[in-house]
N, C-alpha and C positions, 0 to 999 in steps of 0.2 A: 407565427408559428407554436404549437402547444406541445410539450413535452411533459410525456407521462413517466410520474418517479415512485418508483417502491421505497419506501422508506422503511428499515428494520432498523428502530433506535438501538436495539437489544439490551445489554445489561450496563447498569452501574451509570459512569461518566459517559457511556456513551447516547445517553439519554439527553444528558447536559450538553454537549457538546453538539450533537445532530440539532438541537434546536436552534442555535446560535450559528451553524450552519445555514439552516434553513431562512432566518432572518437576513443575513447576506445575499443567499440566492434571490431571494426574494425582492430585495432592494437592487439588485442588479439587473433583473426582469423586467425591472419597472421601467430603470432606465435605457435600456439597450431594447425595448419593444417585443419583448417573446414572452410566452405563458409558460408556468409550471404549475401542473397539477399533482400534487403530493397524496399518496394514499400510504396510511400507516398499519403496518404488519406488524402484530405484536409477538412475534417470533423471538424466541428468548431461552435464559435459563429458567425464568419465571414460566415461562410457556410449556416446557418441558415438566416442571413441578405439577402442573396443573392439568396435562394433558398425554404426560408418558412419551411424549416426542417434541421434539426440537420445533417442527412446524408439521400442518397437515399433509397427509398422504398425497392431496394434490398442489402441495405447495408450487413445487418447478412448474406446473402448468401454469399456476397462476401469475408466476414471476415474468412467463414467457412474452406475455403480451405488452410489458412496459417497454418505454426506450432504455431505463437505467435502473439502476438500484444504490440506494445511500444508506451505507451500512454505517452505526455507530460502533457498537464494540459487543462480544460474545464471550462471555464464560462469566463465571461466578464459583464460590469454594463449592457450593453444596452439588453442583453436578459435576461428574468427572470431566476434564477436558476431553478426552479421547471423544467424549459422547456428543460434548458440542461443536466440536472438530466436524465430528465424521458425520453429524447428522445435520448440519446447516452448511457451514461455510466449504466444504471439499464438493458435497454434491453440487452446489451452486456453481462452483469453478469447473468442475468437471463435464457436467450437462452441459453447461452454454460454452465449452471450449475456451475459456478465459484463461488462454495459456502465457498471456505475457503479463508479469504482475511488476507494472512500472512503480519504483519508488524514487523520487527524486531526494538526493541527500544534498540540501542546503543551508548556510548559515545566514540567515537574513541578515540584511544590512541593520547595525545598533547593538547586534545581540553579541553578547560573548559567550565564547564555547568552552569546553574544558581543554581543549588543546591550546599552550601557551604558543604564542606569535602566529596563530593562524586566523587569519580575517575570512570575511565575506568573499572577499576575491579567490582565497584559495580552497573551499570547502563549496564547490557547485558541481554536481555530476549525479549521473541517474544510475542506479540498479534496474536490472530486467531478470527479473525472476521465473524460470520455467515455473509453471502454476498447475500442471494438473496430472505430473506423474512423478518418475524419479524416485526419490526415498518415501513420497507420501502415496505410493500407489497401492498402499494395503493390503500386498498380498505378504501372507505368509501364516504364523499358527504357533500355539501352546500346546504341548501332550506332555503327560506325566506332570500336569499341574499340582503343585504344592507337596510334591516329593522331593528326594534328593537328584533322581534322576530327569528332573524337570529340563526341556529344551523350549526355545522359543526361538524361532526364525522370523526374520522380517526381510522382504527381497525387494531390491531396488529394479525398478523398470524403466527402460532407457530404450525408446522405440525413434527410429528413423524419422519418422514423420513429426515426432514431438521435439525432439532435439532440432533438427533442420529448421520448424518455422520459426520457434525461439531465437534461434541464430539469425535468423533472415530479417526477424524484427528488429532485433538489435542492431544488426548491420545498418538497416536503414534509417535507423533511431541516429545512430553516429553520425551515419553520412549528413545527416540533417543540423548535427550540431558540431563538435571541433574534430569529427573524423579520426576518433580512436576508439578501438573497442578492446578492452583487457576479459579475459575470459578465468574463471575460479575453476581450479580443476584439482583435482590429487590421484594422478595418474600414477603416481608412484606406489600408490597402495590399494587402490580400486582398479586392479589390472586388467577388467573388462568394461565396467559401465565408463569410468572416467577415460579410459583409454580412446574408449570408441566418442566419448564427447569430442576430445582434442581432436580426433581424426574430421568429424563431422566441421567441427571450427574451423580447421585447416583447409578442409574443400569448399565450404562457402567463403571463406575469405578469398579462395582464388577468384573469386566473381567480384568484389568488390577491392580492385589495386587501389584505388583511392584513401583507402582506411587502412590506418595503422594499427597492428593487430600484436598483443600481448597474452600470454597466459601466465598465471602465479599459480601454485599451490595456496591451496586457501589459507592455511594457519600464516604463509608469508604475507597473502594477501590482505589478510586482517590487521597484521602489523603494520602492513604500508597505507592502509586506511587513518592509522594514528600518525603515523609519522610524514606520509608524503600526501595527503589527501590532494592536493593540487595536481597531482600525476595524474589523475583520472579522469573522464570525459564520460564514456559510458562501460559499465561492468554488468557481463552476462554471466550469469549461476545456475546451477539446477536448485532444486526447490528448498532442500535442506541448507545446502551452502547459503543460496539467496535469503532465506527466512534470517538466518544468523547474521549475516553480515548485515542486514540491511537494520537490522536492532542498533549493531555497532554504529553503523551510519546516522541513525536517528539520534545517537548519544554525543556524536563529534558534532550536530549542528545546533546542539543547544540545550535541547530537550526532547525528548518521545513526544510531547506535547504537539510538537510543529512538524512532525514528521505526517506524511501523506501518501495514500497508493491509491492504485487503479488497479483494477483487473480485468484486463483488456481479451474482449473476445474480436480480434481484429478482423475476421472474416464474416462477423456477425450471425453467430450462429444461435444466440441469443443474447440478453441486454448486459453488458458490462459491470461491473460494480466498483463503487469508490468509496472510501474508508480511511480515516484515521489508521497510524501502524500503532499507536497504544492501545492497551487492555481498558479492561473494564474499572479498574483502579477501586476496588471495595473500600480502600481505606481513606478515600478522601469522597466518595459518594454523597451528595446531601450538603456539603461543604459552600458550594458555589465558586471552588476556586480551580476548577478543572480549567486546563487550557484549550481552547476549542480552535488554536489556530490550525491544527492537522485537518480538524474536520472541513472547516471553510476552506482550506487549499485545496483537499479531495473533493468539495462543491466544486471549486474553481474548474480542476481538472475534468469533472463530470460535463459540466457544459461547454468546454472546449471539446472533448468528445464527439458532443452531439451537434458540433459545428459554431457555437458562438464564443468564438475567438476574442472579439473585441469585449465582451463582457467578462471572459474569463482572464485576459490579462489586467483589465480594472479591476479585479479582486487581488491580485497577485499582487499589482503596484499599491493598493489599499494596504495591505499586508504591510509592505516595505516600507510605507509612510508608517506604519504604526510601531514598527518596529524601530526605524529611523529616528523617531522623534522620541521613544522610550519612555514616556510619561504614563503611558497605559500599558501594562504588564501585568500578568500572572506571577505566584511566588516562584512559582517554578525559573522563571527568568527573572527572578529578583526585585518586583514589583509586588502590588497590594492590590491591584485590580480584580475584580469576578470575573467568571465565565461568561456572564451578560455583558460586564462592561466593555470586552475584547467585541463581543458580538456585535453591539448596538455602536460601537466606535468605527468597525470596521464598514459596516452597512452606510453610516453617516457618510465616510471617505466616499465610499461607491456615489452617493447619490448628489455629494458634491461635485462629482465630477461632468457633470451636466450643466453645471453652473456657469 
């Protein structure tokens, strides 16, 4: 089987970590007998500075024919964040209905996270972030700009279709795991959108009597991420709440450099997109010290989505071997290894699996 992968390495360390992810993916393809065809698309903030846009006018049509999208990082100080987000990432997520942003929160064995007395057995859950509407719907505006009477309005949009589908995805995921689903809400303050969110959560939950449910206000939930991460299995959250919570999740798993995510189009409206959670990190670009584990793990999630489960499992087990042995780690994890060292080592572990 041959899979066509669109590679948007993007900006900063995105290019560096994606190179190592591809190194590992090629090793897995060789071992497990499938083919990956990578096509590099130079869309980035550098592309914006050269062309005045983040991707070509027909960029979405170009992406439509690929089996998946492998993304490094988007963003650079010379381009405002709202441009890089709204002209590249959000159009991809919304056009292809990548409504389930799946971010596993896991402290790999052998790593020490910032939470005292919490081990890899305690930090192992999944966040599902609604990825196409909510607080990122882009509805609003500004009037009387730069005057004392200036007004800015941002509207959150929650549709029944959008909320139901991400809830069902999350319940199905919880059913395959430890059968517990936690909902992030703020219905005490957001009297319309989050009360609606809570209502749909309760309605869909009635269809899954075997899944334990609970809901927490997002501020209390953030505190619980730190105090009792072992109490979670699957967490479902709106676009903004999920964005914030998963960065906190990345922190408690030892480093944002180890965090991976999948922007899934469960009904196949277009290709799904896979990326590490961290940003472009301008302060360490070119130093060869960026942690590629998140990108490698995102690559494993990508080929799992494509049906190559054995290869995906082997990549994850190779990451576990790397962190358990502890001899080759990047600086953010207390080691001295380079970005390339990590990629080469994980790829070697994958190849050794056939021996």
